[in-house]
C-alpha angles and dihedrals in degrees: 000000000000121000119241109268121221114254113266092241128018134201120219120230090250092052093046091053093050094044091050090051092051094046092048092055093057119097095230137030108288139160132207114254120204115196135171114225134177116263140053124109093293102045102263132047138196116243120198117192139156114249131184095195127073115201121216092243095049121114107232116209115189131184131158095338095319118120121192125185123204124183119225096251092052090045089063088064095039104046108135094013128134124217109218136174121224127192112186141135093291092053144274122292146141114265128197115215097204121183090193094063112098090191139356137198124260094259092052096230098105134045146170131226 
């Protein structure tokens, strides 16, 4: 028998709560899409967007009413990561705790591998 493997990407309880709030406020059924794109001050950046279409090859991560879609190319950069939500003095935002990032910028939205 094989042991249960951890999901490739996880969503913290704080992030799930905030994602569910955002999705509920939208007029139609949507999901949060997390993608990794080239750019930013460190080479790659995280891109969060609302999407109403799930593609067959997307990884779907669900927790407490939150649905996150991740395409296969982005998943290669995000494997083992946790999506979190922080609300502090500098502001509120989603944060990706990514073990694959060798460095990241000060604002936390871009990274290098």
